[in-house]
Backbone of each chain as ProteinMPNN parsed JSONL, in Angstrom:
{"seq_chain_A": "XXXXXXXXXXXXXXXXXXXXXXXXXXXXXXXXXXXXXXXXXXXXXXXXXXXXXXXXXXXXXXXXXXXXXXXXXXXXXXXXXXXXXXXXXXXXXXXXXXXXXXXXXXXXXX", "coords_chain_A": {"N_chain_A": [[20.963, 16.596, 32.729], [21.581, 15.259, 29.528], [20.913, 13.093, 26.688], [21.765, 12.111, 23.333], [19.684, 11.121, 20.677], [19.191, 9.4, 17.573], [16.659, 9.365, 15.182], [14.067, 8.093, 13.01], [11.365, 9.47, 11.23], [7.949, 8.415, 10.623], [6.98, 7.322, 7.328], [5.238, 9.641, 5.712], [2.759, 11.742, 4.136], [2.691, 15.296, 3.45], [4.229, 17.173, 5.138], [3.796, 19.732, 6.801], [3.833, 22.885, 8.601], [6.041, 23.653, 10.073], [9.138, 25.394, 10.808], [12.56, 26.07, 9.847], [16.005, 26.555, 10.903], [19.455, 27.683, 10.828], [22.067, 26.01, 9.008], [24.817, 25.336, 6.754], [27.953, 24.514, 8.319], [26.867, 24.319, 10.834], [24.479, 22.921, 10.757], [21.02, 21.928, 10.1], [18.192, 22.932, 11.844], [15.078, 22.344, 13.59], [13.046, 25.062, 13.977], [10.544, 26.169, 14.702], [7.468, 24.632, 15.56], [4.214, 24.328, 14.574], [1.45, 24.0, 16.671], [-0.928, 21.35, 16.546], [-0.44, 20.983, 13.877], [0.405, 19.011, 10.895], [3.198, 18.579, 11.039], [3.646, 18.496, 13.76], [1.655, 16.674, 14.813], [1.612, 14.418, 13.1], [4.242, 13.94, 12.22], [5.65, 14.332, 14.511], [7.627, 16.247, 15.048], [9.959, 18.279, 16.868], [10.813, 21.391, 18.351], [14.187, 22.312, 18.065], [15.134, 19.854, 17.241], [17.559, 18.293, 15.178], [17.706, 18.24, 11.688], [18.803, 15.633, 9.947], [18.61, 14.317, 7.495], [16.399, 14.168, 4.618], [14.07, 12.095, 3.104], [12.525, 11.948, 0.064], [9.712, 10.706, -1.479], [8.911, 9.702, -4.726], [6.478, 8.953, -5.779], [3.577, 9.783, -7.486], [4.332, 12.451, -7.755], [4.526, 15.824, -8.928], [6.0, 16.642, -12.041], [7.412, 19.101, -12.185], [7.91, 19.697, -9.502], [9.501, 17.552, -8.664], [11.688, 18.034, -10.271], [12.608, 20.539, -9.275], [13.333, 19.802, -6.661], [15.406, 18.006, -7.199], [17.172, 19.725, -8.479], [17.796, 21.643, -6.476], [19.041, 20.016, -4.645], [21.312, 19.199, -5.803], [24.088, 20.053, -5.231], [24.679, 18.631, -2.933], [25.111, 15.825, -0.584], [23.537, 12.944, -1.678], [21.235, 10.169, -1.924], [19.865, 7.846, -4.091], [16.92, 5.905, -4.601], [16.201, 3.41, -6.848], [14.3, 1.95, -9.556], [14.962, -0.545, -11.814], [14.902, -1.99, -15.063], [16.218, -5.009, -16.072], [17.97, -7.095, -18.39], [17.317, -10.549, -18.622], [19.736, -13.042, -18.14], [21.182, -15.093, -20.754], [21.742, -17.738, -20.001], [19.672, -18.548, -18.501], [17.857, -19.65, -20.135], [18.055, -22.345, -20.156], [16.848, -23.175, -17.902], [13.788, -24.184, -16.235], [10.478, -23.219, -17.293], [8.917, -22.525, -15.149], [10.768, -21.873, -13.221], [11.961, -19.664, -14.409], [9.851, -17.863, -14.287], [9.728, -17.326, -11.601], [11.96, -15.813, -11.253], [11.331, -13.407, -12.224], [10.272, -10.228, -11.262], [10.313, -8.175, -8.311], [13.443, -7.451, -6.994], [15.669, -6.957, -4.369], [18.693, -5.381, -4.45], [20.549, -4.37, -2.527]], "CA_chain_A": [[21.793, 15.721, 31.898], [20.854, 14.855, 28.314], [21.578, 12.209, 25.738], [21.303, 12.342, 21.966], [19.197, 9.959, 19.941], [18.824, 9.642, 16.181], [15.424, 8.634, 14.917], [13.432, 8.34, 11.714], [9.912, 9.649, 11.298], [7.177, 7.546, 9.74], [6.833, 7.836, 5.968], [3.9, 10.228, 5.627], [2.651, 12.87, 3.219], [2.207, 16.57, 3.961], [4.99, 17.673, 6.297], [3.64, 21.181, 6.885], [3.634, 23.426, 9.939], [7.28, 23.857, 10.838], [10.171, 26.21, 10.175], [13.914, 25.619, 10.164], [17.056, 27.577, 11.013], [20.798, 27.112, 10.743], [22.676, 25.873, 7.693], [26.278, 25.232, 6.741], [28.577, 23.628, 9.31], [26.04, 24.254, 12.035], [23.388, 21.969, 10.585], [19.662, 22.469, 9.973], [17.423, 22.608, 13.049], [13.68, 22.751, 13.643], [12.949, 26.332, 14.694], [9.221, 26.282, 15.301], [6.476, 23.649, 15.106], [2.856, 24.782, 14.89], [0.587, 23.041, 17.37], [-2.031, 20.793, 15.752], [-0.061, 20.847, 12.461], [0.971, 17.698, 10.55], [4.582, 18.468, 11.531], [3.568, 18.141, 15.175], [0.787, 15.531, 15.104], [1.922, 13.231, 12.283], [5.686, 13.704, 12.152], [6.208, 14.46, 15.863], [8.823, 17.094, 15.09], [10.046, 19.15, 18.043], [11.783, 22.483, 18.252], [15.521, 21.923, 18.489], [15.576, 18.651, 16.519], [18.406, 18.521, 13.997], [17.32, 17.46, 10.499], [19.994, 15.037, 9.339], [18.297, 14.065, 6.086], [14.996, 14.02, 4.24], [13.838, 11.214, 1.953], [11.296, 12.325, -0.632], [9.242, 9.619, -2.343], [8.498, 10.336, -5.972], [5.217, 8.472, -6.33], [2.551, 10.82, -7.658], [4.9, 13.796, -7.632], [4.494, 16.63, -10.15], [7.294, 16.735, -12.715], [8.077, 20.363, -11.84], [8.371, 19.64, -8.114], [10.635, 16.617, -8.635], [12.803, 18.739, -10.912], [13.122, 21.537, -8.34], [13.991, 19.1, -5.552], [16.676, 17.468, -7.705], [18.068, 20.847, -8.764], [18.274, 22.249, -5.232], [19.856, 19.076, -3.876], [22.448, 18.81, -6.65], [25.441, 20.185, -4.661], [24.808, 17.976, -1.632], [25.138, 14.373, -0.559], [22.22, 12.353, -1.907], [21.151, 8.749, -2.249], [18.646, 7.554, -4.836], [16.395, 4.549, -4.711], [15.845, 3.265, -8.263], [13.811, 0.683, -10.086], [15.608, -0.723, -13.121], [14.622, -3.226, -15.819], [17.463, -5.583, -16.593], [17.771, -8.267, -19.244], [17.631, -11.821, -17.976], [20.861, -13.647, -18.875], [20.916, -16.193, -21.679], [21.854, -19.07, -19.398], [18.401, -18.901, -17.878], [17.079, -20.385, -21.134], [18.132, -23.774, -19.863], [16.029, -23.489, -16.732], [12.387, -24.45, -16.569], [9.608, -22.047, -17.415], [8.453, -22.182, -13.811], [11.899, -21.218, -12.568], [12.062, -18.331, -15.023], [8.773, -17.018, -13.787], [10.075, -16.918, -10.238], [13.036, -14.826, -11.29], [10.775, -12.111, -12.613], [9.642, -9.537, -10.143], [11.167, -7.208, -7.674], [14.564, -8.01, -6.231], [16.486, -5.931, -3.736], [20.138, -5.613, -4.54], [21.168, -3.338, -1.701]], "C_chain_A": [[20.991, 15.205, 30.682], [21.636, 13.804, 27.528], [21.01, 12.487, 24.349], [20.812, 11.041, 21.352], [19.003, 10.363, 18.487], [17.594, 8.812, 15.906], [14.888, 8.987, 13.54], [11.937, 8.478, 11.904], [9.24, 8.604, 10.414], [7.16, 8.163, 8.34], [5.394, 8.324, 5.806], [3.922, 11.385, 4.633], [2.251, 14.131, 3.966], [2.911, 17.075, 5.195], [4.92, 19.199, 6.331], [3.511, 21.608, 8.341], [4.911, 23.559, 10.755], [8.224, 24.774, 10.07], [11.541, 25.705, 10.623], [14.858, 26.807, 10.29], [18.406, 26.875, 10.868], [21.291, 27.052, 9.31], [24.183, 25.806, 7.805], [26.775, 24.23, 7.768], [27.675, 23.32, 10.497], [24.995, 23.14, 11.96], [22.041, 22.66, 10.521], [18.835, 21.992, 11.174], [15.969, 23.069, 12.928], [13.583, 23.979, 14.545], [11.613, 26.428, 15.423], [8.299, 25.217, 14.711], [5.098, 24.16, 15.518], [2.074, 23.662, 15.561], [-0.527, 22.594, 16.427], [-1.69, 20.66, 14.264], [0.377, 19.421, 12.183], [2.398, 17.508, 11.076], [4.603, 18.003, 12.985], [2.847, 16.816, 15.392], [1.209, 14.27, 14.357], [3.41, 12.905, 12.335], [6.383, 13.799, 13.514], [7.521, 15.238, 15.908], [8.779, 17.971, 16.339], [11.078, 20.241, 17.798], [13.132, 22.008, 18.787], [16.04, 20.648, 17.827], [16.505, 19.055, 15.377], [17.926, 17.64, 12.853], [18.586, 16.922, 9.847], [19.786, 14.788, 7.847], [16.793, 14.01, 5.885], [14.934, 13.098, 3.035], [12.499, 11.601, 1.335], [10.935, 11.205, -1.603], [8.552, 10.225, -3.561], [7.221, 9.738, -6.547], [4.214, 9.611, -6.333], [3.061, 12.246, -7.479], [4.783, 14.512, -8.977], [5.905, 16.708, -10.72], [8.088, 17.956, -12.242], [8.643, 20.326, -10.405], [9.563, 18.69, -7.965], [11.882, 17.302, -9.184], [13.441, 19.741, -9.951], [13.889, 20.874, -7.194], [15.355, 18.58, -5.992], [17.674, 18.596, -7.979], [18.65, 21.442, -7.48], [19.193, 21.306, -4.451], [21.152, 18.695, -4.607], [23.818, 18.965, -5.988], [25.707, 19.287, -3.456], [24.835, 16.455, -1.743], [23.722, 13.835, -0.717], [22.351, 10.846, -2.144], [19.824, 8.537, -2.964], [18.237, 6.102, -4.655], [15.788, 4.437, -6.105], [15.144, 1.956, -8.527], [14.333, 0.574, -11.522], [15.181, -2.044, -13.762], [15.947, -3.756, -16.343], [17.15, -6.838, -17.403], [18.131, -9.524, -18.46], [18.685, -12.531, -18.822], [20.438, -14.863, -19.697], [20.872, -17.556, -20.987], [20.582, -19.471, -18.654], [17.514, -19.687, -18.848], [17.031, -21.88, -20.835], [17.291, -24.165, -18.651], [14.572, -23.659, -17.142], [11.601, -23.153, -16.628], [9.179, -21.568, -16.031], [9.555, -21.413, -13.047], [12.072, -19.795, -13.103], [11.059, -17.374, -14.423], [9.107, -16.482, -12.392], [11.157, -15.826, -10.212], [12.516, -13.43, -11.64], [10.06, -11.485, -11.426], [10.656, -8.648, -9.467], [12.245, -7.902, -6.819], [15.335, -6.852, -5.611], [17.953, -6.277, -3.873], [20.856, -4.498, -3.809], [22.598, -3.735, -1.421]], "O_chain_A": [[19.848, 14.77, 30.828], [22.847, 13.653, 27.685], [19.914, 13.03, 24.21], [21.445, 9.994, 21.491], [18.691, 11.516, 18.191], [17.501, 7.67, 16.354], [15.21, 10.034, 12.978], [11.315, 7.71, 12.639], [9.882, 7.989, 9.563], [7.306, 9.375, 8.187], [4.456, 7.527, 5.767], [4.981, 11.936, 4.331], [1.561, 14.066, 4.983], [2.265, 17.375, 6.2], [5.868, 19.878, 5.937], [3.135, 20.815, 9.205], [4.869, 23.576, 11.985], [8.127, 24.913, 8.85], [11.668, 25.012, 11.633], [14.554, 27.914, 9.845], [18.487, 25.648, 10.796], [20.981, 27.922, 8.496], [24.758, 26.174, 8.829], [26.116, 23.231, 8.055], [27.709, 22.234, 11.076], [24.671, 22.503, 12.962], [21.927, 23.841, 10.85], [18.79, 20.799, 11.476], [15.671, 24.054, 12.253], [13.978, 23.947, 15.71], [11.565, 26.732, 16.614], [8.344, 24.936, 13.513], [4.856, 24.398, 16.701], [2.042, 22.529, 15.081], [-1.006, 23.376, 15.607], [-2.546, 20.27, 13.47], [0.692, 18.682, 13.116], [2.766, 16.415, 11.507], [5.463, 17.22, 13.388], [3.362, 15.932, 16.076], [1.17, 13.174, 14.917], [3.796, 11.745, 12.474], [7.54, 13.405, 13.663], [8.411, 14.93, 16.701], [7.707, 18.356, 16.806], [12.084, 20.028, 17.122], [13.201, 21.377, 19.842], [17.242, 20.384, 17.845], [16.258, 20.047, 14.691], [17.757, 16.433, 13.025], [19.355, 17.683, 9.259], [20.684, 15.024, 7.039], [16.021, 13.833, 6.828], [15.659, 13.293, 2.059], [11.467, 11.581, 2.006], [11.745, 10.807, -2.44], [7.728, 11.131, -3.446], [6.906, 9.993, -7.709], [4.024, 10.306, -5.334], [2.305, 13.139, -7.096], [4.921, 13.894, -10.033], [6.88, 16.827, -9.979], [9.277, 17.859, -11.938], [9.721, 20.859, -10.141], [10.513, 18.981, -7.238], [12.978, 17.168, -8.639], [14.664, 19.791, -9.823], [14.963, 21.335, -6.808], [16.338, 18.693, -5.259], [18.872, 18.444, -7.741], [19.849, 21.713, -7.402], [20.034, 21.764, -3.677], [21.979, 17.954, -4.076], [24.66, 18.084, -6.16], [26.847, 19.192, -3.001], [24.619, 15.877, -2.808], [22.817, 14.222, 0.022], [23.411, 10.333, -2.505], [18.781, 8.994, -2.498], [19.071, 5.201, -4.569], [14.964, 5.262, -6.499], [15.356, 0.97, -7.821], [14.162, 1.485, -12.332], [15.108, -3.077, -13.096], [16.706, -3.028, -16.984], [16.181, -7.545, -17.127], [19.122, -9.556, -17.73], [18.563, -12.62, -20.044], [19.473, -15.557, -19.374], [20.068, -18.417, -21.342], [20.445, -20.617, -18.227], [16.539, -20.313, -18.435], [16.091, -22.578, -21.213], [17.054, -25.348, -18.408], [14.183, -23.318, -18.259], [12.011, -22.128, -16.082], [9.09, -20.368, -15.773], [9.287, -20.445, -12.335], [12.298, -18.852, -12.344], [11.376, -16.231, -14.096], [8.803, -15.337, -12.059], [11.245, -15.035, -9.274], [13.17, -12.419, -11.386], [9.336, -12.154, -10.69], [11.737, -8.402, -10.002], [11.963, -8.811, -6.039], [15.617, -5.865, -6.291], [18.393, -7.348, -3.456], [21.665, -3.774, -4.389], [23.319, -3.008, -0.737]]}, "seq_chain_B": "XXXXXXXXXXXXXXXXXXXXXXXXXXXXXXXXXXXXXXXXXXXXXXXXXXXXXXXXXXXXXXXXXXXXXXXXXXXXXXXXXXXXXXXXXXXXXXXXXXXXXXXXXXXXXX", "coords_chain_B": {"N_chain_B": [[13.521, -10.972, -22.554], [12.886, -9.557, -19.394], [13.766, -8.504, -16.045], [12.788, -6.816, -13.006], [14.661, -4.774, -10.855], [15.208, -3.297, -7.637], [17.256, -0.74, -6.439], [19.761, 0.945, -4.472], [21.634, 3.91, -4.738], [25.086, 4.775, -4.058], [25.849, 6.918, -1.253], [26.535, 10.02, -2.192], [28.0, 13.195, -3.114], [26.876, 15.794, -5.348], [25.098, 15.177, -7.635], [24.969, 15.544, -10.667], [24.23, 16.045, -14.18], [22.132, 14.703, -15.398], [18.775, 14.229, -16.738], [15.223, 14.297, -16.122], [11.983, 12.731, -16.687], [8.378, 12.394, -16.978], [6.177, 11.976, -14.175], [3.479, 12.441, -11.788], [0.994, 9.83, -11.751], [2.432, 8.166, -13.382], [5.106, 8.139, -12.613], [8.567, 9.102, -11.952], [11.175, 9.232, -14.248], [14.522, 8.537, -15.38], [15.666, 10.46, -17.961], [17.784, 11.336, -19.621], [21.263, 10.73, -19.473], [24.282, 12.295, -19.076], [27.282, 11.383, -20.599], [30.304, 10.643, -18.872], [29.608, 12.29, -16.79], [28.968, 13.105, -13.27], [26.493, 11.888, -12.627], [26.489, 9.669, -14.264], [29.073, 8.433, -13.869], [29.549, 8.389, -11.061], [27.102, 7.975, -9.76], [26.002, 6.045, -11.321], [23.629, 6.159, -12.82], [21.069, 5.254, -15.167], [19.534, 5.713, -18.343], [16.036, 5.451, -18.367], [15.772, 4.32, -15.872], [13.663, 4.203, -12.999], [13.051, 6.746, -10.696], [12.569, 6.195, -7.46], [12.797, 7.322, -4.912], [14.508, 10.066, -3.273], [17.1, 10.697, -1.071], [18.159, 13.37, 0.776], [20.969, 14.66, 2.29], [21.536, 16.759, 5.023], [23.916, 17.873, 5.919], [26.148, 20.509, 5.985], [24.573, 22.033, 4.256], [23.218, 24.84, 2.523], [21.125, 27.193, 4.132], [19.02, 28.321, 2.571], [18.751, 26.509, 0.476], [18.032, 24.125, 1.768], [15.585, 24.947, 2.765], [14.092, 25.382, 0.387], [14.023, 22.777, -0.648], [12.544, 21.487, 1.341], [10.174, 22.911, 1.143], [9.286, 22.355, -1.503], [8.888, 19.648, -1.287], [6.834, 19.342, 0.403], [4.037, 18.562, -0.19], [4.236, 15.816, -0.531], [5.033, 12.293, 0.109], [7.243, 11.884, 2.739], [10.222, 11.156, 4.651], [11.921, 11.832, 7.596], [15.202, 11.975, 8.967], [16.31, 12.43, 12.166], [18.156, 14.165, 14.748], [17.984, 14.219, 18.184], [18.033, 15.807, 21.345], [17.552, 14.401, 24.442], [16.2, 14.417, 27.763], [17.838, 12.749, 30.4], [16.363, 10.242, 32.33], [15.252, 10.64, 35.752], [15.555, 8.376, 37.385], [17.928, 7.31, 36.71], [19.783, 8.392, 38.301], [20.354, 6.762, 40.379], [21.999, 4.887, 39.401], [25.401, 3.845, 38.65], [28.157, 6.128, 38.097], [29.678, 5.344, 35.939], [27.942, 3.755, 34.485], [26.032, 5.631, 33.741], [27.538, 7.178, 31.991], [27.788, 5.49, 29.844], [25.269, 5.523, 28.826], [25.064, 7.855, 27.533], [25.285, 9.357, 24.368], [25.062, 8.372, 20.894], [22.061, 6.887, 19.931], [20.222, 4.562, 18.129], [16.891, 4.624, 17.358], [15.166, 3.219, 15.599]], "CA_chain_B": [[12.886, -11.118, -21.243], [13.527, -8.668, -18.413], [13.28, -8.506, -14.668], [12.956, -5.516, -12.371], [15.371, -4.738, -9.576], [15.286, -1.989, -6.98], [18.604, -0.58, -5.911], [20.104, 2.253, -3.911], [22.948, 4.393, -5.141], [25.951, 5.183, -2.951], [25.64, 8.288, -0.774], [27.602, 10.842, -2.77], [27.616, 14.58, -3.386], [27.014, 16.31, -6.709], [24.403, 14.366, -8.64], [24.669, 16.38, -11.837], [24.429, 15.408, -15.484], [21.012, 13.877, -15.872], [17.466, 14.866, -16.787], [14.129, 13.377, -15.798], [10.701, 12.932, -17.367], [7.275, 11.715, -16.296], [5.463, 12.702, -13.12], [2.131, 11.946, -11.48], [0.818, 8.384, -11.639], [3.411, 7.479, -14.222], [6.399, 8.039, -11.945], [9.666, 9.926, -12.478], [12.174, 8.375, -14.887], [15.73, 9.165, -15.928], [15.473, 10.685, -19.398], [19.082, 11.361, -20.283], [22.443, 10.8, -18.598], [25.453, 12.741, -19.824], [28.492, 10.557, -20.449], [31.407, 11.25, -18.094], [29.082, 13.154, -15.721], [28.794, 12.419, -11.979], [25.299, 11.035, -12.664], [26.885, 8.424, -14.929], [30.278, 7.806, -13.32], [29.512, 8.211, -9.609], [25.806, 7.441, -9.322], [25.632, 4.939, -12.212], [22.255, 6.26, -13.316], [20.9, 4.867, -16.57], [18.272, 6.132, -18.955], [14.953, 4.483, -18.161], [15.624, 4.024, -14.434], [12.632, 4.964, -12.298], [13.484, 7.305, -9.401], [11.543, 5.935, -6.445], [12.957, 8.33, -3.864], [15.814, 10.703, -3.114], [17.425, 11.119, 0.294], [19.095, 14.495, 0.76], [21.624, 14.816, 3.587], [21.563, 18.196, 5.304], [25.171, 18.373, 6.452], [26.772, 21.554, 5.164], [23.662, 22.56, 3.247], [22.809, 26.239, 2.708], [19.775, 27.362, 4.684], [18.047, 28.594, 1.511], [18.545, 25.291, -0.315], [17.253, 23.214, 2.615], [14.232, 25.503, 2.808], [13.437, 25.116, -0.899], [13.783, 21.336, -0.754], [11.444, 21.169, 2.257], [8.947, 23.511, 0.613], [8.833, 21.629, -2.692], [8.51, 18.261, -0.964], [5.763, 19.384, 1.405], [2.805, 17.799, -0.467], [4.512, 14.421, -0.865], [5.466, 11.392, 1.184], [8.633, 12.114, 3.144], [10.704, 10.586, 5.91], [13.043, 12.595, 8.113], [16.101, 11.432, 9.966], [16.49, 13.509, 13.143], [18.936, 13.983, 15.966], [17.248, 14.902, 19.253], [18.557, 15.743, 22.708], [16.489, 14.093, 25.403], [16.629, 14.437, 29.16], [18.021, 11.431, 30.993], [15.38, 10.126, 33.424], [15.723, 10.782, 37.142], [15.907, 7.105, 38.027], [19.316, 6.965, 36.389], [20.63, 8.923, 39.373], [20.715, 5.684, 41.285], [22.999, 4.013, 38.792], [26.776, 4.321, 38.848], [28.619, 7.151, 37.156], [30.156, 4.655, 34.75], [26.759, 3.339, 33.741], [25.465, 6.855, 33.156], [28.354, 7.59, 30.867], [27.505, 4.618, 28.715], [23.964, 5.845, 28.261], [25.168, 9.089, 26.753], [25.83, 9.11, 23.047], [24.053, 8.21, 19.87], [21.281, 5.658, 20.003], [19.248, 4.465, 17.043], [15.587, 4.112, 17.772], [14.416, 2.992, 14.357]], "C_chain_B": [[13.632, -10.277, -20.207], [12.997, -8.929, -17.009], [13.532, -7.118, -14.071], [13.727, -5.66, -11.075], [15.225, -3.351, -8.974], [16.663, -1.891, -6.356], [18.806, 0.816, -5.36], [21.494, 2.644, -4.363], [23.781, 4.671, -3.881], [25.579, 6.595, -2.513], [26.812, 9.136, -1.242], [27.086, 12.265, -2.997], [27.727, 14.877, -4.875], [26.382, 15.467, -7.785], [24.0, 15.252, -9.812], [24.885, 15.578, -13.107], [23.321, 14.488, -15.924], [19.734, 14.701, -15.917], [16.408, 13.82, -16.5], [12.893, 13.689, -16.638], [9.623, 12.218, -16.555], [6.635, 12.594, -15.253], [4.078, 12.132, -12.924], [2.108, 10.438, -11.336], [1.934, 7.594, -12.297], [4.718, 7.208, -13.493], [7.441, 8.908, -12.628], [10.761, 8.996, -13.005], [13.371, 9.187, -15.368], [15.586, 9.241, -17.448], [16.803, 10.606, -20.138], [20.194, 11.461, -19.248], [23.639, 11.21, -19.452], [26.635, 11.821, -19.533], [29.547, 11.337, -19.679], [30.917, 12.188, -16.991], [29.06, 12.387, -14.405], [27.585, 11.481, -11.98], [25.624, 9.667, -13.257], [27.998, 7.703, -14.17], [30.167, 7.486, -11.831], [28.218, 7.534, -9.177], [25.333, 6.256, -10.177], [24.171, 4.964, -12.644], [22.214, 5.848, -14.789], [19.567, 5.377, -17.088], [17.232, 5.042, -18.758], [14.767, 4.074, -16.706], [14.462, 4.835, -13.858], [13.19, 5.454, -10.964], [12.358, 7.085, -8.4], [11.605, 6.974, -5.333], [14.361, 8.913, -3.904], [15.976, 11.077, -1.651], [18.476, 12.212, 0.204], [19.649, 14.68, 2.17], [21.908, 16.297, 3.825], [22.856, 18.666, 5.943], [25.774, 19.353, 5.455], [25.895, 22.108, 4.057], [23.362, 24.032, 3.563], [21.382, 26.273, 3.224], [18.736, 27.479, 3.565], [17.736, 27.336, 0.697], [17.73, 24.26, 0.47], [15.792, 23.641, 2.643], [13.47, 25.17, 1.532], [13.087, 23.637, -1.031], [12.599, 20.945, 0.127], [10.119, 21.733, 1.738], [8.406, 22.723, -0.578], [8.371, 20.212, -2.366], [7.314, 18.196, -0.013], [4.516, 18.557, 1.064], [3.009, 16.286, -0.548], [4.94, 13.598, 0.344], [6.949, 11.638, 1.481], [8.94, 11.362, 4.438], [11.915, 11.4, 6.35], [13.902, 11.74, 9.027], [16.51, 12.592, 10.867], [17.515, 13.145, 14.196], [18.272, 14.83, 17.055], [17.96, 14.726, 20.587], [17.401, 15.421, 23.627], [17.058, 14.069, 26.814], [16.777, 13.002, 29.651], [17.114, 11.359, 32.228], [16.043, 10.16, 34.807], [16.229, 9.468, 37.726], [17.323, 6.643, 37.676], [20.266, 7.459, 37.468], [21.12, 7.829, 40.308], [21.775, 4.745, 40.695], [24.395, 4.629, 38.967], [27.14, 5.351, 37.795], [29.04, 6.499, 35.84], [28.978, 4.237, 33.859], [26.12, 4.525, 33.024], [26.205, 7.24, 31.886], [28.036, 6.758, 29.625], [26.165, 4.933, 28.038], [24.013, 7.079, 27.367], [25.825, 8.774, 25.413], [24.701, 8.832, 22.081], [23.374, 6.855, 19.998], [20.311, 5.641, 18.83], [17.948, 3.902, 17.578], [14.691, 3.992, 16.544], [13.239, 2.089, 14.661]], "O_chain_B": [[14.862, -10.289, -20.156], [11.923, -9.5, -16.825], [14.365, -6.354, -14.558], [13.469, -6.571, -10.288], [15.129, -2.355, -9.692], [17.171, -2.867, -5.805], [18.105, 1.754, -5.739], [22.414, 1.827, -4.374], [23.241, 4.785, -2.781], [25.055, 7.377, -3.306], [27.934, 8.992, -0.757], [25.879, 12.496, -3.062], [28.554, 14.296, -5.578], [27.046, 15.08, -8.746], [22.844, 15.656, -9.934], [25.609, 14.582, -13.126], [23.539, 13.589, -16.736], [19.609, 15.723, -15.241], [16.651, 12.619, -16.615], [12.776, 14.767, -17.222], [9.916, 11.531, -15.577], [6.556, 13.811, -15.416], [3.559, 11.423, -13.786], [3.071, 9.833, -10.864], [2.324, 6.519, -11.843], [5.364, 6.184, -13.716], [7.231, 9.391, -13.741], [11.215, 8.093, -12.302], [13.249, 10.362, -15.715], [15.409, 8.228, -18.125], [16.933, 9.907, -21.142], [20.075, 12.193, -18.265], [23.965, 10.546, -20.436], [26.945, 11.524, -18.379], [29.661, 12.554, -19.825], [31.733, 12.821, -16.322], [29.124, 11.158, -14.406], [27.644, 10.397, -11.4], [25.105, 8.643, -12.813], [27.886, 6.516, -13.866], [30.634, 6.438, -11.384], [28.228, 6.633, -8.338], [24.39, 5.553, -9.811], [23.55, 3.914, -12.813], [23.164, 6.054, -15.545], [18.59, 5.458, -16.343], [17.509, 3.859, -18.956], [13.72, 3.54, -16.341], [14.295, 6.01, -14.187], [13.738, 4.668, -10.191], [11.31, 7.725, -8.49], [10.57, 7.45, -4.868], [15.277, 8.334, -4.488], [15.093, 11.699, -1.061], [19.547, 12.013, -0.369], [18.891, 14.837, 3.128], [22.441, 16.993, 2.961], [22.894, 19.777, 6.473], [25.893, 19.072, 4.262], [26.395, 22.593, 3.042], [23.264, 24.416, 4.728], [20.538, 25.482, 2.806], [17.699, 26.818, 3.604], [16.598, 27.125, 0.28], [16.85, 23.601, -0.085], [14.884, 22.815, 2.556], [12.324, 24.723, 1.592], [11.992, 23.286, -1.471], [11.746, 20.161, -0.291], [9.071, 21.103, 1.881], [7.207, 22.455, -0.655], [7.556, 19.642, -3.09], [6.845, 17.11, 0.328], [3.977, 17.9, 1.954], [2.029, 15.545, -0.626], [5.172, 14.121, 1.434], [7.791, 11.603, 0.584], [8.047, 10.99, 5.2], [12.831, 11.629, 5.56], [13.4, 10.892, 9.764], [16.998, 13.615, 10.388], [17.721, 11.97, 14.503], [18.031, 16.021, 16.859], [18.428, 13.637, 20.917], [16.374, 16.099, 23.595], [18.226, 13.748, 27.031], [15.944, 12.145, 29.354], [17.09, 12.271, 33.054], [17.197, 9.773, 34.994], [17.21, 9.447, 38.47], [17.845, 5.703, 38.274], [21.41, 7.012, 37.552], [22.166, 7.956, 40.944], [22.362, 3.924, 41.4], [24.536, 5.781, 39.377], [26.512, 5.433, 36.74], [28.788, 7.037, 34.762], [29.033, 4.36, 32.635], [25.723, 4.433, 31.862], [25.608, 7.576, 30.863], [28.02, 7.268, 28.504], [25.958, 4.652, 26.857], [23.119, 7.312, 26.553], [26.797, 8.021, 25.343], [23.529, 9.029, 22.401], [24.025, 5.822, 20.153], [19.641, 6.642, 18.578], [17.921, 2.828, 18.178], [13.614, 4.582, 16.471], [12.464, 1.761, 13.762]]}, "name": "protein", "num_of_chains": 2, "seq": "XXXXXXXXXXXXXXXXXXXXXXXXXXXXXXXXXXXXXXXXXXXXXXXXXXXXXXXXXXXXXXXXXXXXXXXXXXXXXXXXXXXXXXXXXXXXXXXXXXXXXXXXXXXXXXXXXXXXXXXXXXXXXXXXXXXXXXXXXXXXXXXXXXXXXXXXXXXXXXXXXXXXXXXXXXXXXXXXXXXXXXXXXXXXXXXXXXXXXXXXXXXXXXXXXXXXXXXXXXXX"}
């Protein structure tokens, strides 16, 4: 008797040492994981796991590689995480300098 | 005066109509967004946005496209979302049939 779990791997670099199979309606599955590889030791992938999604972090990525990833993923469902500079509204002028300073920085608007 | 926000786009298919620039230490930035394109209308991307990460969902993806995405992202930081079948432990045999049934299904182990 089995049960299904969904899980997320740690965010790590260098997911090498595995192959996939499937595609289309069937889904993408881990076909083979090389022993002692990062896929096995760091990501703990196992043969038979279904890959539901992959999040690729763009820090220190080569332009060409980012471009290819974006091009190949274009037809599919994607979600981007963005950093955006936005203008601080005029009405903040009436607040104190100290208050203004606190408003600057990173804010999550999920 | 500006502030920075981080935000996530909706999960949608077909992120077309934009170009990127940058790479390496600098980061990847949205260079141009075509008006009336999905990138503009559906994803609300704006020129100057920094792409921190992209999550690609593998439902209904072609094998070849999934393979390319995994190959190009291999050197970089990634996170996978997986579905895995696991064996239900023997000690569950002592529980009631109804209880067993409740254990079967999707469980998040984030």
